[in-house]
N, C-alpha and C positions, 0 to 999 in steps of 0.2 A: 648175565650182565657183561661178561667178557666179550661175547659176540657183538653186543650192542656197541661197546666201546670201539671195537675193531671196525665195525661198520661206519660209525661216526668219523673215526680217524680217516678211513679210506675216502669218505665223502668229502671231508675237508680238504684232503690232499688233492682230490680230483677237481674241486671247485676253485681253489686258490689259484690266481693267475701266476704264470711263470715268473713275472716280474717281481713277485713277492719273495722269491727264494734268493738267498745270497750264496755266492760261490767264490772260491778263491782263484785268483789269477796265477797260473803255474808257469806261463811262458809268454813272452811278447815276441812274435816272429818278425814283425815289421812295424812301421809307424802307424798302422791302423788295424792290425790284427792281433788278437790276444787268444791264448788258450785258457779256457775257463774249466776248472775241475768239474767233471760230471756233465759238461756241455760240449766241449771241444772248441774248435776254432770259431771265433766271433769277430766279425769286422765291425768297426765303428760306423754306424749308419750316417750318411750325409757328408762324410769327409773322405779325402784321399791324402795319403802322406806325401811329403815333398822330398823325401830322400832320393838321391840319385840312384840309378840302377847300379847294382853291384858289378855288373859286367858292361863295360862301355867299349864298343868297337867303332872304329871310324878312321878316316884319314887324318893325318897330321902333317904339318910342315908344308913346304912348297910343293907344287905338283912336279913329278919327275920330268926331266928334260929328255926329248927323244935322242937316241943314240944311233950313231952311224958307224959303220966299219966292220971288218971281218972279225975282229977280236971282241966285239961287243956281245955280252951275254943276252940271251933272249929276255924280253920283259917278264916280270913276275906276274902271275895271274892274280895273286892276292897281295894286298898291301894295307897299311893302316896301323892301328895300335889297339892294344887290349889293355885296359886299365881296371884293375880290381880295387875298387875304392872301399875304404873301411869307415868313412865318416857317415854316420846315420843319425843326425840330430832329432828327427821325428821319432825314430825307434827308441833312442836314448831317453827322450823326455817321457814317452809312454811307459817305458820300463821304470823310470823314477817315480812316476805317478801311481802305477798300478801293480807292478810285479810283487807277488806275495800278499797282496791286499785282497780283502773281500769286496766283491762288487755285486750290484743288483742289476739284472738285465731287464730292459724294457723293450719289447718288440713293438714295432709300428705297423699297424694293419694296412696303412696306406702305402707302405713300401713293397708289399707283395711278398710272396714266399719263394719266388724263383731265384736261382743263383745261390751264391754263398749266404750263410746265415749272417744277417746284419741286425744291429740293435743299438739302442742308446745304453751306455754303461755308466752306472753311478757308483761312486765310492760311498762308504758308510756315512760320511758327513754330508752327503747329498750332492757333492761335486759331480757334474757330468763330464766324463772324460772326453767326449766328442767336442764339447765347446771349449774345454781347456786347451785342446790341441789347436783349435782355431785362434783362440786368444793369444797363444804364444807364437803364432805365425809359423807353426810347424805342420799345418795342414791347409788344404783348400777345400772348398765345397765340392762335393761330388754330385753332379746332377744327372748321373746315368740312370737313376730311378727316382721317382717322386718320394717325398717324405713329408710328414706333417710339420716339422720345425724348419722348413726351408727358409722362410722369411726371417726367423730369429737367427739362423746360421749366417745368412747373407749380411745381416747387420753386424754380427760379431766379426766376420771376416773383414768387412769394411773398416771397423774400428782398428783392427790389427794393422791393416794396410795404412790407415791414416797415421797411426802411432809409429809406423816403420819398425815393427818387430819381426824377428824370425826371417822368413823369406822376403819380407817386405822392407828390409833395411835398405835405406836409400844411399 
């Protein structure tokens, strides 16, 4: 009888889709990537965060004026600025929504399996994290790969844009 129970349990585990298992979010690395216990890094499918890059390099101020004369130092080969920004509204919202909470992962077969692991993530109350980020204006649609909910995500992004929330503030 014990062998039969073990066999049935193994069969159930093998046949139940991955989406049915709930795991805890242990870290939020950026505005669309979470670390899920027992799974690892999972990117929210269909969105990309809007946080500025942590490292910004580029010119600032007026262009340098040419110098003439024997006492003029040679021009520098590198110029510009380096700004290490700390403001991360997308990441902060995702942390508030998901960190330490249990999520259900749903993979989309139409998204393919190449590249980083991407999925729809749901909280225990059924809230989809992907759409919450769009509604808050803290994400944009990512069309780098196809996904089944593209039409739904476009409509949500347009609503956020019309409402002027998050990155869409006018």
